N, C-alpha and C positions, 0 to 999 in steps of 0.2 A: 827492446833495443832503447826504446825511444824512454821506457820506465825507469831502465837501468841509468839511462845519462839524467832521467830525472832527479833520480834516487839520489844523485854524485850533484847535482847542483843544490839538492836541498842541504845535504850534507856540508855544502861549502859556504853555503848561506848561514846555517846553525850555527857554523864556528865562530861566525863574526860577531865581536861584540858590536857592533855600530848598529848590525839588525836587531839586537835585542834591547841596546837603547830606543830606538826608533821604533819598535812593537811597543813599548813600555809607557812611552809619552803619546803613541798612536790610542794605546788601550785607554787612558785617560782623558785624550780628549775627543775619543769615542762615546764616552761616557757624560762628558762633560753636555757635546751636544744633543745628546738623548734627554741629558734633564732640564734645561733649555726646551726643548721643545716638548716634550709630556708635561712638563708641568708638573712631575709628581716625585715627592721625597724618596720615595722606597728606588728611585732610579738617580742612586749616586754613581757620580762618577767615581770615586774610590771601590765602592762595591762591584762596579758595572767592570774597572779596570783588573781587579783584581778576579774575577770571575773569567773574563776573556782570557786573561795570562794563561791563568790556572788552564783552562781547555787546551792552550796552546801546549803548554808544557808537557800535557798528559798524552794528548793526540801527537806532538811529536815524541814522545819517549825521552825530552832531555832530562837531566838530571839537577833540582836545584840548587845544585854548588855550583853550575856550570852557571846556570842564568845569575846568582848571586854576585858571581866573579865576573859577569858582562856589564851588568849596574852597577859598579859600585862608584864612577863617577857620581850616580845620582844619589847614592846613599853618603858621600861624603858633605854633596851638599846640604844636608839637612841640619849640620853644624850651622852653619852660619845663617841658614833659614832660621831657625831657630834664637839665634841670638838676633835677628832683624825683629823678634818678638818684642826685644824691650822698645822699640821706637814709637808704639803704638801706646805702651804702660807709661812712657817719659811725658808722654803728652797730655795723661790722667793723673799725674803727681799730685794736682792740687784737691782731686778728688781720693784720691788712695790718702793722703793723709789725713783728709776731713773724715773718712771712715777706718780707718788703719784698724781698729779696735775690733769692726764688727767683720771687717775681711777675716783677720787670722780668725775668728773665733766660727765662723762660718766653713771656713776651710776645714778648719780642727773637727767640727763635728761632721763635715762630712765624711773624713777619714776615719772618724771611730764608726759612723752607721755603717761604710762599707765592709771597715772590717767586721762589726755585729753580728749583721745581716749575713755574711759569709760564715761566720761560726753559728747562726742558728742551722742554715743550710747544711754545714759540716754537720752537727750532731741530727739532724732531720734523717739524712743521706746516710750517716756515718763513715764520715769522710777520713782520713788516716792523714796524721802528722804529716808525710810526705805529700799529701793531696789538695790537705791546706797550705802547708807550705809555698805551694807551688800557685794556687789561682790567689792567694792572698794580695802581691803586688799588683793584681790584675788594671787598677786603675792608675798606675803609675807611670811615667814616661820609661820603654824599652830600658835606655841608659842604666837608668835607675833599677830596675825590676828585674832584667838578667842578676844584677848582683848580687841583690837580697836573696832572690829564690834561691843561688845558692848557699849562699850565709845560712838562710834557714833549713835546707837538708832539701829543697824543691828539684826539681825537675825543670832546667829552664829552657828547656824548647819548648813546653809547654804552654810554659807560662806566657813565652814571647807570642804564640799563639793566643792564648788566654787576653793580654795586651791588646793586641789587633782586634779580637772582635768587640771588646768593651768601646773601642775607640770610634769603627767604623756604626759600633749601633749609636753612640754617643752624636757623630755626626748625620748619620741619617734622622734620630728622633729626637734628637735632643731639643729643638724649637717646639717640635707638635709636644712634649710632653710639659713644657714650662709652659704653654698656653694651654694645654688639659686644666693644668694645677692651677693657674692665673698667678703664675711668674711673673710680672713685666718690669722690675725695676732692673736697668740694663746691668747693675754692679749684679745683683743675685742670679740673672743669668747667669753672665759670664762666670762667675763664679763657679755656678752648678757644675757645668760643662766643662770645665776646666780639671774639677776635682775630682768626678767621675771619668772623663775621657779624655785625658792629655792631648795630645798633638792634635788628636785625628779630631778632635770633637772641638777643640781651637778652630781649626780652619775655619768650623760650620760657624765658630761663634764670632771671625772674624768677617765672615760674610754678611751676620748680622747688623753689624755694627763696630762700631771704632772701641766706644769703651766693654761692651762684653768681650771683645777679642783681648784689650789689655787685660780685663781680672781674668780671663781661662789661661793666659798664658804666664799670668802670676801664681795662679792656681797650681799649673803645672810643675812649676819649682817648689814651691810652700808643701804642694802634697807629697810629693817624693819625701822633701826633709821629713816630714811628722810620720809616715808611713814608714822611714826606717829605725824613727824612734817607738812608734807604739808598738809596732810588729811582734819585739820578743816578749810582750806582755801579755799578746793576742794566744799567741804559740803555746806559755804558760800555763793556759786555757784549755787544749789539746789534750786529751790522755793518748 
C-alpha cells in the first residue's frame, strides 16, 4: 500500500513543470559546486548537469518530449541571454576595429579548417553525403545548425547531438588546449573558442575574461554565416 501511494506521489511530482525546472537548475548548481570544490576542469557544471538529468530521466522513464515541454521557459531565456553577449562586444569595439581584418580572417580559416577536417574524416571512414551533411554544422549555434542540416539533407536530430557534444568539449577543454598550444592572446583565445564550440564554449570564454568572451560571442555569429556560405562547396566534394 505504501509503495502504491509512493508511486502515485511520484507521478504527481513528475507531472509538474516546476519539478523539472527546479531539478534542472539544481543539477547545474550541483555541477557548479563540485567544480569549485574539486578544481577539476572535467567536473564541468554543464556536463555534470546533463549526466545527472539523463540518469533521472532514464530512471523515472520520463519521455524527453515531456521534459522539453516542462523546461521551455528556460529555453526561451536563451534568446535574451544570447543578445546580452553584445554588451561585452560593444565594450571591446575599439579592439575589434583595430584588428577587424585579423578577426574575420581567423574565423574564416577556422570555419574552413573545421570543414576540411570533417572532409578528411569522411574520406577515411567512408561517410555518406547524409552523414557528412549531418556533422558539417557541428560547430555552429543550434538555431542555424538545424536549418543548415535540413537544407543539406542531413539528420537534424543527430546534428543537435553533435552540436551539443562539440559545445561541451569546448567548454571543458578549450582553456587547456589553448594553454598547451601556447595561445595566450585574449583575442585569439576568444575567437578560437567561439569558432569551434559556439555558445557553450562562449560560456567558458566569458569566465576566462571579458575580451575572450566578447570575441567568442562575435565568432558565434560570423561562424554561423560563413558556414552557411561554404557548406555547399564542401558538399560538392562528397561523392
